[in-house]
MARFISE-181306 format. One record per residue (C-alpha): residue number from 1; residue in three letters; chain; x, y, z. Coordinates in nm, 2 decimals, padded with zeros to 4 digits, always signed. Layout:
REM residues N
[dovex NUM,'Ala','A',[X,Y,Z]]
...
REM end
This chain:
REM residues 361
[dovex 1,'Met','A',[+00.78,+02.17,-00.32]]
[dovex 2,'Phe','A',[+00.57,+02.14,-00.01]]
[dovex 3,'Ser','A',[+00.52,+02.44,+00.21]]
[dovex 4,'Gly','A',[+00.41,+02.54,+00.56]]
[dovex 5,'Asp','A',[+00.34,+02.27,+00.82]]
[dovex 6,'Ala','A',[+00.28,+02.01,+00.55]]
[dovex 7,'Ala','A',[+00.65,+01.92,+00.52]]
[dovex 8,'His','A',[+00.94,+01.84,+00.74]]
[dovex 9,'Ser','A',[+01.29,+01.70,+00.66]]
[dovex 10,'Ile','A',[+01.48,+01.46,+00.87]]
[dovex 11,'Arg','A',[+01.81,+01.28,+00.81]]
[dovex 12,'Cys','A',[+01.72,+00.92,+00.86]]
[dovex 13,'Gly','A',[+02.01,+00.70,+00.75]]
[dovex 14,'Arg','A',[+01.96,+00.35,+00.88]]
[dovex 15,'Val','A',[+01.64,+00.32,+01.08]]
[dovex 16,'Asp','A',[+01.69,+00.10,+01.39]]
[dovex 17,'Arg','A',[+01.42,-00.13,+01.53]]
[dovex 18,'Gly','A',[+01.35,+00.10,+01.83]]
[dovex 19,'Pro','A',[+01.04,+00.32,+01.81]]
[dovex 20,'Tyr','A',[+01.07,+00.57,+01.53]]
[dovex 21,'His','A',[+00.98,+00.90,+01.68]]
[dovex 22,'Gly','A',[+01.04,+01.11,+01.37]]
[dovex 23,'Gly','A',[+01.28,+01.35,+01.53]]
[dovex 24,'Val','A',[+01.22,+01.64,+01.29]]
[dovex 25,'Thr','A',[+01.49,+01.90,+01.20]]
[dovex 26,'Ser','A',[+01.47,+02.11,+00.89]]
[dovex 27,'Gln','A',[+01.76,+02.07,+00.64]]
[dovex 28,'Pro','A',[+01.89,+02.36,+00.44]]
[dovex 29,'Asp','A',[+01.84,+02.32,+00.07]]
[dovex 30,'Asp','A',[+02.21,+02.30,+00.01]]
[dovex 31,'Thr','A',[+02.25,+01.99,+00.23]]
[dovex 32,'Arg','A',[+01.96,+01.80,+00.08]]
[dovex 33,'Thr','A',[+02.04,+01.49,-00.12]]
[dovex 34,'Thr','A',[+01.88,+01.42,-00.46]]
[dovex 35,'Lys','A',[+01.73,+01.10,-00.33]]
[dovex 36,'Arg','A',[+01.46,+01.13,-00.07]]
[dovex 37,'Val','A',[+01.16,+00.97,+00.08]]
[dovex 38,'Leu','A',[+00.82,+01.15,+00.11]]
[dovex 39,'Leu','A',[+00.66,+00.99,+00.41]]
[dovex 40,'Ala','A',[+00.28,+01.02,+00.44]]
[dovex 41,'Ala','A',[+00.12,+01.11,+00.77]]
[dovex 42,'Pro','A',[-00.12,+00.99,+00.89]]
[dovex 43,'Arg','A',[-00.06,+00.63,+00.79]]
[dovex 44,'Gly','A',[-00.09,+00.29,+00.94]]
[dovex 45,'Tyr','A',[-00.31,+00.17,+01.22]]
[dovex 46,'Cys','A',[-00.65,+00.34,+01.27]]
[dovex 47,'Ala','A',[-00.85,+00.33,+01.59]]
[dovex 48,'Gly','A',[-01.08,+00.05,+01.47]]
[dovex 49,'Val','A',[-00.79,-00.18,+01.38]]
[dovex 50,'Asp','A',[-00.60,-00.11,+01.70]]
[dovex 51,'Arg','A',[-00.91,-00.19,+01.90]]
[dovex 52,'Ala','A',[-00.96,-00.52,+01.71]]
[dovex 53,'Val','A',[-00.60,-00.63,+01.75]]
[dovex 54,'Val','A',[-00.59,-00.54,+02.11]]
[dovex 55,'Ala','A',[-00.91,-00.74,+02.16]]
[dovex 56,'Val','A',[-00.74,-01.05,+02.04]]
[dovex 57,'Glu','A',[-00.42,-00.99,+02.24]]
[dovex 58,'Lys','A',[-00.61,-00.93,+02.56]]
[dovex 59,'Ala','A',[-00.84,-01.23,+02.50]]
[dovex 60,'Leu','A',[-00.53,-01.45,+02.46]]
[dovex 61,'Asp','A',[-00.39,-01.31,+02.79]]
[dovex 62,'Leu','A',[-00.72,-01.35,+02.98]]
[dovex 63,'Tyr','A',[-00.86,-01.67,+02.85]]
[dovex 64,'Gly','A',[-00.54,-01.84,+02.73]]
[dovex 65,'Pro','A',[-00.49,-01.99,+02.39]]
[dovex 66,'Pro','A',[-00.65,-02.10,+02.17]]
[dovex 67,'Val','A',[-00.88,-01.81,+02.10]]
[dovex 68,'Tyr','A',[-01.08,-01.84,+01.78]]
[dovex 69,'Val','A',[-01.12,-01.55,+01.53]]
[dovex 70,'Arg','A',[-01.38,-01.56,+01.25]]
[dovex 71,'Lys','A',[-01.20,-01.44,+00.94]]
[dovex 72,'Glu','A',[-00.88,-01.24,+00.96]]
[dovex 73,'Ile','A',[-00.91,-00.99,+01.25]]
[dovex 74,'Val','A',[-00.78,-00.72,+01.01]]
[dovex 75,'His','A',[-00.65,-00.76,+00.66]]
[dovex 76,'Asn','A',[-00.28,-00.77,+00.72]]
[dovex 77,'Lys','A',[-00.06,-01.08,+00.68]]
[dovex 78,'Tyr','A',[+00.20,-00.98,+00.94]]
[dovex 79,'Val','A',[-00.07,-00.91,+01.21]]
[dovex 80,'Val','A',[-00.24,-01.24,+01.14]]
[dovex 81,'Gln','A',[+00.08,-01.44,+01.14]]
[dovex 82,'Thr','A',[+00.19,-01.27,+01.47]]
[dovex 83,'Leu','A',[-00.14,-01.35,+01.64]]
[dovex 84,'Gln','A',[-00.13,-01.70,+01.52]]
[dovex 85,'Lys','A',[+00.21,-01.75,+01.69]]
[dovex 86,'Arg','A',[+00.05,-01.63,+02.01]]
[dovex 87,'Gly','A',[-00.23,-01.89,+01.99]]
[dovex 88,'Ala','A',[-00.51,-01.73,+01.78]]
[dovex 89,'Ile','A',[-00.68,-01.97,+01.54]]
[dovex 90,'Phe','A',[-00.84,-01.81,+01.24]]
[dovex 91,'Val','A',[-01.14,-01.98,+01.09]]
[dovex 92,'Asp','A',[-01.36,-01.90,+00.79]]
[dovex 93,'Glu','A',[-01.70,-01.99,+00.94]]
[dovex 94,'Thr','A',[-01.85,-02.01,+01.29]]
[dovex 95,'Val','A',[-01.92,-02.38,+01.25]]
[dovex 96,'Glu','A',[-01.54,-02.45,+01.27]]
[dovex 97,'Val','A',[-01.53,-02.32,+01.63]]
[dovex 98,'Pro','A',[-01.58,-02.60,+01.89]]
[dovex 99,'Glu','A',[-01.90,-02.56,+02.09]]
[dovex 100,'Gly','A',[-01.86,-02.35,+02.40]]
[dovex 101,'Lys','A',[-01.54,-02.18,+02.30]]
[dovex 102,'Thr','A',[-01.46,-01.81,+02.26]]
[dovex 103,'Val','A',[-01.48,-01.66,+01.91]]
[dovex 104,'Ile','A',[-01.39,-01.30,+01.81]]
[dovex 105,'Phe','A',[-01.56,-01.14,+01.52]]
[dovex 106,'Ser','A',[-01.33,-00.94,+01.29]]
[dovex 107,'Ala','A',[-01.32,-00.56,+01.25]]
[dovex 108,'His','A',[-01.51,-00.58,+00.93]]
[dovex 109,'Gly','A',[-01.83,-00.69,+01.09]]
[dovex 110,'Val','A',[-02.07,-00.98,+01.05]]
[dovex 111,'Ala','A',[-02.43,-01.03,+00.94]]
[dovex 112,'Pro','A',[-02.70,-01.11,+01.21]]
[dovex 113,'Val','A',[-02.71,-01.47,+01.09]]
[dovex 114,'Val','A',[-02.35,-01.51,+01.22]]
[dovex 115,'His','A',[-02.45,-01.40,+01.57]]
[dovex 116,'Glu','A',[-02.74,-01.65,+01.55]]
[dovex 117,'Glu','A',[-02.50,-01.93,+01.44]]
[dovex 118,'Ala','A',[-02.27,-01.85,+01.73]]
[dovex 119,'Ala','A',[-02.56,-01.86,+01.98]]
[dovex 120,'Ala','A',[-02.67,-02.20,+01.85]]
[dovex 121,'Arg','A',[-02.32,-02.33,+01.92]]
[dovex 122,'Gln','A',[-02.32,-02.17,+02.27]]
[dovex 123,'Leu','A',[-02.00,-01.98,+02.18]]
[dovex 124,'Lys','A',[-01.88,-01.69,+02.39]]
[dovex 125,'Thr','A',[-01.86,-01.40,+02.14]]
[dovex 126,'Ile','A',[-01.64,-01.09,+02.14]]
[dovex 127,'Asp','A',[-01.75,-00.85,+01.87]]
[dovex 128,'Ala','A',[-01.45,-00.65,+01.75]]
[dovex 129,'Thr','A',[-01.64,-00.49,+01.46]]
[dovex 130,'Cys','A',[-01.51,-00.13,+01.41]]
[dovex 131,'Pro','A',[-01.76,+00.11,+01.56]]
[dovex 132,'Leu','A',[-01.76,+00.30,+01.23]]
[dovex 133,'Val','A',[-01.87,-00.01,+01.05]]
[dovex 134,'Thr','A',[-02.14,-00.07,+01.31]]
[dovex 135,'Lys','A',[-02.26,+00.28,+01.23]]
[dovex 136,'Val','A',[-02.33,+00.17,+00.87]]
[dovex 137,'His','A',[-02.51,-00.14,+00.99]]
[dovex 138,'His','A',[-02.74,+00.08,+01.20]]
[dovex 139,'Glu','A',[-02.80,+00.30,+00.90]]
[dovex 140,'Ala','A',[-02.89,+00.00,+00.69]]
[dovex 141,'Lys','A',[-03.14,-00.12,+00.95]]
[dovex 142,'Arg','A',[-03.29,+00.22,+00.99]]
[dovex 143,'Phe','A',[-03.36,+00.28,+00.62]]
[dovex 144,'Ala','A',[-03.48,-00.08,+00.57]]
[dovex 145,'Ala','A',[-03.73,-00.03,+00.85]]
[dovex 146,'Thr','A',[-03.88,+00.26,+00.65]]
[dovex 147,'Asp','A',[-03.88,+00.05,+00.33]]
[dovex 148,'Tyr','A',[-03.60,+00.23,+00.14]]
[dovex 149,'Asp','A',[-03.40,+00.06,-00.13]]
[dovex 150,'Ile','A',[-03.04,+00.08,-00.01]]
[dovex 151,'Leu','A',[-02.77,+00.12,-00.26]]
[dovex 152,'Leu','A',[-02.46,-00.01,-00.09]]
[dovex 153,'Ile','A',[-02.15,+00.11,-00.27]]
[dovex 154,'Gly','A',[-01.87,-00.14,-00.21]]
[dovex 155,'His','A',[-01.68,-00.44,-00.34]]
[dovex 156,'Glu','A',[-01.89,-00.75,-00.40]]
[dovex 157,'Gly','A',[-01.77,-01.03,-00.17]]
[dovex 158,'His','A',[-01.58,-00.80,+00.07]]
[dovex 159,'Glu','A',[-01.64,-00.91,+00.43]]
[dovex 160,'Glu','A',[-01.77,-00.57,+00.53]]
[dovex 161,'Val','A',[-02.01,-00.55,+00.25]]
[dovex 162,'Ile','A',[-02.14,-00.90,+00.33]]
[dovex 163,'Gly','A',[-02.19,-00.80,+00.69]]
[dovex 164,'Thr','A',[-02.37,-00.48,+00.61]]
[dovex 165,'Ser','A',[-02.60,-00.62,+00.34]]
[dovex 166,'Gly','A',[-02.69,-00.91,+00.58]]
[dovex 167,'Glu','A',[-02.86,-00.65,+00.80]]
[dovex 168,'Ala','A',[-03.13,-00.60,+00.53]]
[dovex 169,'Pro','A',[-03.08,-00.84,+00.24]]
[dovex 170,'Glu','A',[-03.42,-00.77,+00.09]]
[dovex 171,'His','A',[-03.35,-00.40,+00.07]]
[dovex 172,'Val','A',[-02.97,-00.38,-00.01]]
[dovex 173,'His','A',[-02.84,-00.36,-00.37]]
[dovex 174,'Ile','A',[-02.46,-00.37,-00.40]]
[dovex 175,'Val','A',[-02.31,-00.12,-00.64]]
[dovex 176,'Asp','A',[-01.95,-00.22,-00.72]]
[dovex 177,'Gly','A',[-01.82,+00.11,-00.86]]
[dovex 178,'Pro','A',[-01.93,+00.36,-01.12]]
[dovex 179,'Asp','A',[-01.95,+00.11,-01.40]]
[dovex 180,'Asp','A',[-02.21,-00.09,-01.21]]
[dovex 181,'Val','A',[-02.46,+00.19,-01.19]]
[dovex 182,'Pro','A',[-02.65,+00.10,-01.51]]
[dovex 183,'Asn','A',[-02.73,-00.24,-01.36]]
[dovex 184,'Val','A',[-02.91,-00.09,-01.06]]
[dovex 185,'Thr','A',[-03.29,-00.13,-01.03]]
[dovex 186,'Val','A',[-03.51,+00.00,-00.75]]
[dovex 187,'Arg','A',[-03.88,-00.04,-00.66]]
[dovex 188,'Asp','A',[-03.95,+00.33,-00.60]]
[dovex 189,'Pro','A',[-03.70,+00.59,-00.73]]
[dovex 190,'Glu','A',[-03.82,+00.84,-00.47]]
[dovex 191,'Lys','A',[-03.73,+00.61,-00.18]]
[dovex 192,'Val','A',[-03.36,+00.54,-00.24]]
[dovex 193,'Val','A',[-03.05,+00.60,-00.02]]
[dovex 194,'Trp','A',[-02.69,+00.53,-00.07]]
[dovex 195,'Leu','A',[-02.45,+00.39,+00.19]]
[dovex 196,'Ser','A',[-02.09,+00.27,+00.14]]
[dovex 197,'Gln','A',[-01.81,+00.04,+00.25]]
[dovex 198,'Thr','A',[-01.59,+00.24,+00.49]]
[dovex 199,'Thr','A',[-01.26,+00.17,+00.30]]
[dovex 200,'Leu','A',[-01.33,+00.29,-00.05]]
[dovex 201,'Ser','A',[-01.16,+00.56,-00.26]]
[dovex 202,'Val','A',[-01.33,+00.88,-00.18]]
[dovex 203,'Asp','A',[-01.31,+01.01,-00.54]]
[dovex 204,'Glu','A',[-01.44,+00.69,-00.70]]
[dovex 205,'Thr','A',[-01.73,+00.67,-00.45]]
[dovex 206,'Met','A',[-01.83,+01.03,-00.52]]
[dovex 207,'Glu','A',[-01.82,+00.95,-00.89]]
[dovex 208,'Thr','A',[-02.05,+00.65,-00.83]]
[dovex 209,'Val','A',[-02.29,+00.87,-00.63]]
[dovex 210,'Arg','A',[-02.29,+01.13,-00.91]]
[dovex 211,'Arg','A',[-02.39,+00.87,-01.16]]
[dovex 212,'Leu','A',[-02.65,+00.72,-00.93]]
[dovex 213,'Arg','A',[-02.80,+01.06,-00.88]]
[dovex 214,'Glu','A',[-02.83,+01.11,-01.25]]
[dovex 215,'Arg','A',[-03.05,+00.80,-01.26]]
[dovex 216,'Phe','A',[-03.22,+00.86,-00.93]]
[dovex 217,'Pro','A',[-03.25,+01.24,-00.86]]
[dovex 218,'His','A',[-03.42,+01.18,-00.53]]
[dovex 219,'Leu','A',[-03.13,+00.97,-00.40]]
[dovex 220,'Gln','A',[-03.08,+01.04,-00.03]]
[dovex 221,'Asp','A',[-02.73,+01.08,+00.13]]
[dovex 222,'Pro','A',[-02.63,+00.89,+00.44]]
[dovex 223,'Pro','A',[-02.67,+01.08,+00.77]]
[dovex 224,'Ser','A',[-02.29,+01.12,+00.79]]
[dovex 225,'Asp','A',[-01.98,+01.01,+00.60]]
[dovex 226,'Asp','A',[-01.96,+00.63,+00.57]]
[dovex 227,'Ile','A',[-01.60,+00.63,+00.44]]
[dovex 228,'Cys','A',[-01.41,+00.64,+00.76]]
[dovex 229,'Tyr','A',[-01.19,+00.92,+00.88]]
[dovex 230,'Ala','A',[-00.87,+00.71,+00.86]]
[dovex 231,'Thr','A',[-00.94,+00.61,+00.50]]
[dovex 232,'Gln','A',[-01.00,+00.97,+00.40]]
[dovex 233,'Asn','A',[-00.69,+01.10,+00.59]]
[dovex 234,'Arg','A',[-00.46,+00.85,+00.44]]
[dovex 235,'Gln','A',[-00.58,+00.92,+00.09]]
[dovex 236,'Ala','A',[-00.54,+01.30,+00.15]]
[dovex 237,'Ala','A',[-00.18,+01.26,+00.26]]
[dovex 238,'Val','A',[-00.10,+01.04,-00.05]]
[dovex 239,'Lys','A',[-00.27,+01.30,-00.28]]
[dovex 240,'Lys','A',[-00.05,+01.57,-00.13]]
[dovex 241,'Leu','A',[+00.28,+01.40,-00.20]]
[dovex 242,'Ala','A',[+00.19,+01.20,-00.51]]
[dovex 243,'Pro','A',[+00.27,+01.48,-00.76]]
[dovex 244,'Glu','A',[+00.64,+01.48,-00.64]]
[dovex 245,'Ala','A',[+00.67,+01.10,-00.62]]
[dovex 246,'Asp','A',[+00.85,+00.91,-00.89]]
[dovex 247,'Leu','A',[+00.76,+00.59,-00.71]]
[dovex 248,'Met','A',[+00.49,+00.53,-00.45]]
[dovex 249,'Leu','A',[+00.53,+00.24,-00.21]]
[dovex 250,'Val','A',[+00.23,+00.14,+00.00]]
[dovex 251,'Val','A',[+00.28,-00.11,+00.28]]
[dovex 252,'Gly','A',[-00.02,-00.33,+00.30]]
[dovex 253,'Ser','A',[-00.18,-00.67,+00.21]]
[dovex 254,'Arg','A',[-00.35,-00.74,-00.12]]
[dovex 255,'Asn','A',[-00.68,-00.82,+00.05]]
[dovex 256,'Ser','A',[-00.68,-00.48,+00.23]]
[dovex 257,'Ser','A',[-00.92,-00.26,+00.04]]
[dovex 258,'Asn','A',[-00.79,+00.07,+00.18]]
[dovex 259,'Ser','A',[-00.43,-00.03,+00.11]]
[dovex 260,'Val','A',[-00.51,-00.11,-00.25]]
[dovex 261,'Arg','A',[-00.69,+00.22,-00.29]]
[dovex 262,'Leu','A',[-00.39,+00.41,-00.17]]
[dovex 263,'Val','A',[-00.18,+00.29,-00.47]]
[dovex 264,'Glu','A',[-00.46,+00.38,-00.70]]
[dovex 265,'Val','A',[-00.50,+00.72,-00.55]]
[dovex 266,'Ala','A',[-00.12,+00.79,-00.58]]
[dovex 267,'Ile','A',[-00.12,+00.70,-00.95]]
[dovex 268,'Glu','A',[-00.44,+00.91,-01.02]]
[dovex 269,'His','A',[-00.28,+01.21,-00.85]]
[dovex 270,'Gly','A',[+00.06,+01.22,-01.02]]
[dovex 271,'Ala','A',[+00.29,+00.94,-00.89]]
[dovex 272,'Lys','A',[+00.48,+00.80,-01.19]]
[dovex 273,'Asp','A',[+00.46,+00.44,-01.05]]
[dovex 274,'Gly','A',[+00.32,+00.26,-00.75]]
[dovex 275,'His','A',[+00.33,-00.07,-00.58]]
[dovex 276,'Leu','A',[+00.18,-00.25,-00.28]]
[dovex 277,'Val','A',[+00.41,-00.46,-00.06]]
[dovex 278,'Asp','A',[+00.36,-00.65,+00.26]]
[dovex 279,'Phe','A',[+00.73,-00.64,+00.35]]
[dovex 280,'Ala','A',[+01.04,-00.45,+00.26]]
[dovex 281,'Asp','A',[+01.19,-00.76,+00.10]]
[dovex 282,'Glu','A',[+00.92,-00.76,-00.16]]
[dovex 283,'Ile','A',[+01.05,-00.43,-00.31]]
[dovex 284,'Asp','A',[+01.21,-00.48,-00.65]]
[dovex 285,'Glu','A',[+01.53,-00.27,-00.68]]
[dovex 286,'Ala','A',[+01.45,-00.23,-01.05]]
[dovex 287,'Trp','A',[+01.16,+00.00,-00.94]]
[dovex 288,'Leu','A',[+01.42,+00.25,-00.82]]
[dovex 289,'Glu','A',[+01.58,+00.30,-01.16]]
[dovex 290,'Gly','A',[+01.57,+00.68,-01.24]]
[dovex 291,'Val','A',[+01.38,+00.75,-00.91]]
[dovex 292,'Asp','A',[+01.47,+01.05,-00.70]]
[dovex 293,'Ala','A',[+01.16,+01.08,-00.47]]
[dovex 294,'Val','A',[+00.99,+00.77,-00.32]]
[dovex 295,'Gly','A',[+00.65,+00.82,-00.16]]
[dovex 296,'Val','A',[+00.58,+00.59,+00.13]]
[dovex 297,'Ser','A',[+00.25,+00.52,+00.31]]
[dovex 298,'Ser','A',[+00.07,+00.23,+00.47]]
[dovex 299,'Gly','A',[-00.28,+00.10,+00.50]]
[dovex 300,'Ala','A',[-00.50,+00.14,+00.81]]
[dovex 301,'Ser','A',[-00.43,-00.22,+00.92]]
[dovex 302,'Val','A',[-00.05,-00.19,+00.90]]
[dovex 303,'Pro','A',[+00.17,-00.17,+01.21]]
[dovex 304,'Glu','A',[+00.45,+00.09,+01.19]]
[dovex 305,'Val','A',[+00.72,-00.16,+01.23]]
[dovex 306,'Leu','A',[+00.67,-00.26,+00.87]]
[dovex 307,'Val','A',[+00.70,+00.10,+00.75]]
[dovex 308,'Arg','A',[+01.03,+00.13,+00.95]]
[dovex 309,'Asp','A',[+01.16,-00.18,+00.77]]
[dovex 310,'Val','A',[+01.08,-00.01,+00.43]]
[dovex 311,'Leu','A',[+01.26,+00.31,+00.54]]
[dovex 312,'Arg','A',[+01.56,+00.11,+00.64]]
[dovex 313,'Trp','A',[+01.57,-00.07,+00.31]]
[dovex 314,'Leu','A',[+01.55,+00.25,+00.12]]
[dovex 315,'Ala','A',[+01.81,+00.42,+00.34]]
[dovex 316,'Glu','A',[+02.05,+00.14,+00.26]]
[dovex 317,'Arg','A',[+02.01,+00.23,-00.11]]
[dovex 318,'Gly','A',[+02.07,+00.60,-00.07]]
[dovex 319,'Tyr','A',[+01.73,+00.73,+00.02]]
[dovex 320,'Gly','A',[+01.83,+00.84,+00.36]]
[dovex 321,'Glu','A',[+01.65,+01.18,+00.38]]
[dovex 322,'Val','A',[+01.29,+01.14,+00.49]]
[dovex 323,'Gln','A',[+01.05,+01.43,+00.43]]
[dovex 324,'Glu','A',[+00.73,+01.38,+00.62]]
[dovex 325,'Val','A',[+00.42,+01.51,+00.46]]
[dovex 326,'Thr','A',[+00.14,+01.57,+00.72]]
[dovex 327,'Thr','A',[-00.22,+01.65,+00.63]]
[dovex 328,'Ala','A',[-00.40,+01.57,+00.95]]
[dovex 329,'Glu','A',[-00.35,+01.47,+01.32]]
[dovex 330,'Glu','A',[-00.54,+01.18,+01.46]]
[dovex 331,'Ser','A',[-00.63,+01.11,+01.83]]
[dovex 332,'Leu','A',[-00.94,+00.90,+01.81]]
[dovex 333,'Thr','A',[-00.96,+00.58,+02.02]]
[dovex 334,'Phe','A',[-01.23,+00.33,+02.07]]
[dovex 335,'Ala','A',[-01.31,+00.13,+02.39]]
[dovex 336,'Leu','A',[-01.26,-00.24,+02.38]]
[dovex 337,'Pro','A',[-01.57,-00.46,+02.32]]
[dovex 338,'Arg','A',[-01.81,-00.45,+02.62]]
[dovex 339,'Asp','A',[-01.80,-00.82,+02.71]]
[dovex 340,'Leu','A',[-01.42,-00.83,+02.70]]
[dovex 341,'Arg','A',[-01.40,-00.52,+02.91]]
[dovex 342,'Ser','A',[-01.63,-00.67,+03.17]]
[dovex 343,'Asp','A',[-01.42,-00.99,+03.19]]
[dovex 344,'Leu','A',[-01.09,-00.79,+03.21]]
[dovex 345,'Lys','A',[-01.23,-00.58,+03.49]]
[dovex 346,'Ala','A',[-01.35,-00.88,+03.68]]
[dovex 347,'Ala','A',[-01.00,-01.03,+03.65]]
[dovex 348,'Gly','A',[-00.84,-00.71,+03.77]]
[dovex 349,'Leu','A',[-00.67,-00.65,+03.44]]
[dovex 350,'Pro','A',[-00.64,-00.32,+03.24]]
[dovex 351,'Thr','A',[-00.93,-00.25,+03.01]]
[dovex 352,'Thr','A',[-00.74,-00.02,+02.79]]
[dovex 353,'Gly','A',[-00.41,-00.04,+02.59]]
[dovex 354,'Thr','A',[-00.25,-00.01,+02.25]]
[dovex 355,'Ser','A',[-00.16,-00.31,+02.04]]
[dovex 356,'Asp','A',[+00.18,-00.46,+02.09]]
[dovex 357,'His','A',[+00.24,-00.40,+01.72]]
[dovex 358,'Ala','A',[+00.10,-00.05,+01.68]]
[dovex 359,'Trp','A',[+00.43,+00.15,+01.69]]
[dovex 360,'Thr','A',[+00.37,+00.50,+01.58]]
[dovex 361,'Ile','A',[+00.58,+00.81,+01.52]]
REM end
């Protein structure tokens, strides 16, 4: 069992659609039901996602629809569909945005060439790149300027990896996990540094680094952690509860790297089964056969309302006791993009706020 401050029990029953505040009261062991939910905390929206979603919401309020967004603002189906209903238009490439219109760049970041394309089309740009992704961009530029080979650990084709590698394409080599290490070649083994996508599995990334260092003993570490605080915190909470989970449910979309990683982490650390779902109605009741403890978490781009729907679905099937497993507290926030803040201030509108969909406990 969990001990200390890592665990609380609450009697949840049906979860209504009002904000779930997690009113926590300990339950004596003799009142505890067999079926229970282990609810990971922290989970859901991170500071970078909230900033990006708020940027779109405020841009729609300020400029009026349509507002164009290059790629999905964050990798979550519900968020994208909700913003589309409000007037956001999501496009794959900048050329799809009519000249002179407003375009928002997603939280995953873009390569410099995308900024150049936008300028050529006289687009008003709002860069909603997560500041922690921007940090990795700056690191890539810094090491490229001193002629390092940059080993970028990440998933080939992921938008964040495309954006980061675009900062120094002649210096960046993408390393897609430990098995890709034998394929890496560098010009000078004594001038090599590794950077990473911010949403990777911590354990897998460290294994990739270990294998890289076996080949390149002089491999330099990044100045600070590239895997973001939210990714690490959500994985730590899942690791804590996984050994007691017969089933792990992670709320998140399939194109969300950090959500996919949470399922993998749960299985690797003891959960007997695990699934990724966008919505509660995607849960298969057959998964519950023989299950006493269900672990629940959500990716960093997932609004809390979707987690509440899963808790309600489980409660209706007898999993009414929710035991929260907390491994960290989060309070980080990011300011909105500078150009958007300036326009909001000029219009006399608030320059801060939380996403309409970022319900938290």
